[in-house]
N, C-alpha and C positions, 0 to 999 in steps of 0.2 A: 313627405318621405316614408314615414311609419304607417302601417296599416293600422295602428292602433289609435282609434279616436280618443283624443284627451278628455277624461273625465275625472274629477276629484275622487270620488268613491268607487267606480268602475275601473278596473285594472285590464281586462281582456275583451273590449269591445273593437270589433274590427269591420270593416267593410271587406267583401269578398270580390269587390270589382278589380278591374285590371290584370286579372289571370288570363294568360294566352292559352287557347285551345290548340291542338295537334294541327289543325287546319288553318291557322292563322288569325283567327278572330278573337275577341276578348270580351270577358265579363263586364258587362255596363256597370259603371261605379254608381252607388246610391241606391240600389234596389234590393240587396241581400248581405244582412249582418248577422253575425256572430259574437255572442257574449257572455260574460260572467253574470252572476244574478241580478237581474233588474230589480228585486226586491230591495236593493240598496239605495234605489232613487227615492227621493223626497220632494213631494212639491213644494213649489216656491223658492228651489235652490238653482243655483246655476246649472246644476247636472241636469236637472229635470228640464230646464228649458232647453238646453243642448240637444236633450234626447227628442224632445218633440219638434226642434228645428229640423230634425231629420225626415221628417213626413212620414214615419212609420204608420202603417194601416194594419198590420198584423203581429202580435206577439205570441210566440210559440214557446212555451215554459215546460221543458223536458224534466224537471224534478217530481219527487215524490210529493204527495199532497201533504205528508207530515213535515217535510221541508218548508213547504210553503206557509204551513202553520206556524212553523217555529221561526223562519227568517223572513216571512213577508213575501209579497209579490210586487210586481210593478203597480203603482197607483192606476185606479180607473180613470178613463179619459175618454170622451166622445170621439176622438179622432182615430182610434184603433180598436180593434177586437182583441181578446185574451183567450188562448186556449192552453189548457193544462194536460200535456200528454206524456204521462211517465213512462218512458221507454224501457226504464231499468227495472227488473223485477227480483232481482236478488242482490240486496244491499250489502256493502261490505264498507269497512272503515278503513281507508288508507293510512290515515295517520297513525294508527294502533299497530300496522303490520310490522314484524320483525326486520331488522337489517339485512337479514340473510335471504329476504325476498328479492329476485333478480326482477328488476323493473320492466324490461321489455317484455318477457315471456309471460308475466303475471298479469299485466294490464290488457296485453293482445289478447288473452284467454277470457279476461272480463267482458271484453268487447265483442267476441264471438257468443258468449252467454246472452248479451243485449240483442244482438243480431237474431238470434234463435227465440229469445223470450218476447221480445217487444215488437214482434211483426205488425201487430194491430195497430199500435201506436205510431210505429214508423211509418206505416202506409197512410194513416191519416196525417202525419205532419208532412209527408211528401205531397199528398194532395193538396195541402194548404200552401205549399210552396209553388206548386202549379198553378193554383188559382190566382194568387198573388202575382206570378210572372205574367199570365195572360192578361190581368188587369193593370199591369205595369205599375203596381202599388208595392212600395217598400215593405221588407218583411223582416222581422229579426228572431232569431231561435237562441234559446240560452239555456244554461243549467245552473250549478252553483260557481264553478271555476270557469265555465267555458271551455273545457278541456275535453273531457272524457264523453260523455254523451253528446255534448254539442260537436266535438270533434268527429265521431261518427256520422251525423247527420250530415255535417259539412263534407265529409269524404264522398257519401253516397250523391249529394247534389253535383259536387264538382266532377264525379267520376261521369255522370249522366251527361253533364253540359259538354265533356269532350276536354277536360282537363288533365294533362299527362299525370301519371301516378307519381313522379318526382315532385311536383308541385304540390299535391295533395298532401303528400308527406311533409314537405316544406311547410305548408299553411298549418298544419297540425302542430308541429314544433314552434310556430312562432310564440306559442305559449310560454315557451322558456324565458322571452323577454318580459313576462308579468309575474314569473314565478315569485321572485322575491317579494313583490308587493301581496301576491296571494298569501304566501307564508306569512308575511307581517300581520295580515287580517287574522289568520288562524290563531297565531300566537296571542294577539290582542283580545280574541274571544275565550282563551284558554289560559288565562292568567300568566301569560309570558312564556310558558314551558314550550319546550321543542317538540315537534311530532316525533314519534319513534321510529318512523321510517324515512331513511334519507331521500326516499324518491318522492315523498310528497310534493305536490305542485309541479313536479317535472314533467316534461312531454318532449324526450329525444326522439329523434327520428324512428329509430328501432322500433319503438311501439306500433306507429301506424304501419311501418313496413311489414312487420310480423302479421298484423291484423289483415290487411289487404291479402297477405300471401296465403293465410288460413282460409279467408273468404274466397279466394280464387280455387283453392285446392278443393274445397268442399261443393262450390256451386258452379266452377267453370270460369266464372267472371262477375264482375259487379251486376251485370245485366242480367247474368243467370240467377243471382240473388234476386233482384228486384222481381223476375218472373216467377220462380219457383217459390220463394219464402214470402214475399208480400203480396203475390197474386195480381200484379200489376203488367201492363205491357209497357217492357222497358223501352222499346223503341218508339212508341207512342209519347211516352213521358219525357224521352231525350229530345225528341223531335220539337215538344211544346216548349220544353226550357230552352232549347238552344234558339228557337225562332223568337223568343221573348226576351230573354237574358243576355244575349250576345250582340255585339255591334262591331264593325269593321274596324281592324287596327288603325291607328291615326296613320295619315301619309305625311303629315308635315308636323313639325316639331319647332318650338322656339329655340332660336339659337343659343348654344351653351355660353355662359358667362363665367368667369373665373374671379376668384377673390381670395386673399388670404384669410384664413381662419384667426379667430380672436378665441380667448377663453371662453367667452359666452357660448361658443359653438361646440365645447367639449363635449357636452351630453349627447347632441345630435351625432357626433362623430362616433362616439361608443355605440349608440343606437344603430347606425349604418354598418359599422364593422361586424356587431352581432348578428344583424340581419343577413349580411353578405355570408357570415361563418354558417348560419343554417341553410342558406341556399347550398352552399356547396355540400354539407354534410348530407342533405336530402339526394345528393346526385353522387353520392359514394366518392366525394374528394375530401379527403382528410387532410386539410391544410391549415384551418383555423378552426378554432372552438369558442363559441360565447363565453364572455367574462374573462379572456385572457387579457383584454386592454381597458384600463379605466380612464377616467377623465384626466388624472394625473398624467398618464402617459402622453396622452395628446397636448396637454399643456407644456410638458417638458419638451416635446417635440417643437413646439412653437417658438419657445426659447432657444433651443439650441440648433434649429434649422427652420424650416417652413413647412406648414401645413395649408393645403390649397383645398377650396371647394369649388365644386361646379354647380352651376343651376341652370336649369330648363324653364324658362319663364320665372314664376315664384317657387318652384319646387326644386328641393335638393336632388341632384342626378348623380353626384359622385363626390369623390376626395381623394388626395393622394398627399403622401408625405415626401419631402424633398430634404436630404442630408448633404453635408457637404464634406463628411467622411464615414467610413464604415469599417473600422478596424475588425469587428468581431466577423465579418465575413470576407472582408479584402485585406486585411492586413495593414500595416502602415504603407500609405501611398502618398505620392507628392500631390498637390493640389491642382488635380487636372481633370476631376469628374465631379458630377453631381450623382447621387444615390437616391433612387426611386424606391418607395416603400409603400405599402398599404395601399395601392391603387385599388379602388373599390368603387363600383357603380351601383346605384339603388336596385335593387332587385324588381323586374317587371314593369318599372315605372320610366326609368331612365331612357332617353331616345336611343335608338340603334346607333351603334358605332361610338358611344359614349367614352367607352375605356380607350379607344385609339385616339380619341382626341383629347382626353386628358394626358395620354403619354405625350401627344406632339406639343401640347402646352408645357409640360414639366421639361420637355427637351428645349424648347425655346427659352425657358427660364434658365437653365444650365447653360445655354450657348450665351445668353445676354451677360452671365456672369463671368464669361471669358474662359470657360473650360470646355476640354475638347470631348470628354466621352460622357455619355448617359449609362449609368450602370444600374444593376438590379440582380436579385437572386430569387429563387424559387426552390421549394422542397423538391431534392432529387426524386421524391417518389410520386412527383405531379407531374407526368409527361405532357398532359393536356395543356398545363399553364406553360410550360416550356415552349411547346408548339406555337401558343398564342403570341410570345415574345418573339420567337424566330420569325414568324409571320409579320411581325411590325419591323422587322430589320434588325433585331439583335442577334448577336453571334455568341454561342458558347465558348468561353475562354478558360473554363476551370471547374473545380469542384472544391468546396469547403466541407470537409468529411465530418467535421464536429464544430459547427457553429453554435457559440454559446449567446442565446438571444435574450438571456436574463431569467429563463425560467428554472433553471438549474438542471435541465436536460437538454444537453447537446444534441443536434441534429444535422444531418447532411443537405446541403443545398447546392445547387447548380449556379454557377456565375455566369452572367450574360453581360455584354457591353455593345454599346452603338457609337461609331465616330461620328460626331456632329460637324456638319459644314458651317 
């Protein structure tokens, strides 16, 4: 379910596979990876064995030479070649910035500096990616946290492959799922003190959105940047990457299976919800935000109602909560309905139609409990989600203008219900 490949000491190691292009193909998994510093790998450890098992043949280290000298590099091994291409030429200390510095505009401006200073190194890195793609050999590129320098190169590659801008922005923001671990590492190296800048380790969607907007304003498009600034033929590079990194989308999927969640699933549920929140934010949908629901929330919902998981084969495809009353949104009601909450599908890897199938499964659970209605609510400011539920047979029956969801900030929701047979 998670794009983050689990390591003990690496926190932001991700596969760029399974993203869909605008023409319906997808990036082949297992060929292109992005990561935080591989200098944290140590030979003879489980992390090292896991890294080698990925079959990586090319490592591209985007850090400064002085960072490598101070923090180390990936251990040498005959299975891969190592390249140091420092794309950033003007160092800055994010941890030491003042709290008055606005995160999005500041980092987007630094990214534009790198785009113009590091053209030689970026071109060399892109050439390595092209060569690895033609050879069908896995490649990983990384910096220190796997966020800024790594994020810029990832955006360049994904854009040339034909991945939509919203997905590029989402991919960047997935570092938010690793921020707490990256921050803990920094504090451990700095006697437990907090960085001065609240934005340290953060990767909100606004950063990449502003950077791509600035790049487009200056060069006309991402392809224009590759042509004019990097001196490469963007069309040729794009065709080569697409021919070697893409594959047709699956035409068949394993049947969905469902089971009740247990307390052991709480961490995966938090991860799924946070991933879904980042997917929404990258597309301008301000419904959920990462970090709003913790493991305790899902454990409580398991005790007071039901939480269900949907799997496609061995992979988590989605989840939902089923409540037996919902006074915050619907007020006191007789026991005539089940209330569906947090319907969420795994971004990019869930089978098509997973959301509808989970809705149908939830409705069947409600009917089996002898109740007549399936009910749910969505933010009044989210007409796209309202339309989704209406297309699934739900009817708007009212609005709660000040729902108290426990956050201390009441919000307006649209109430929808479906009569079950």
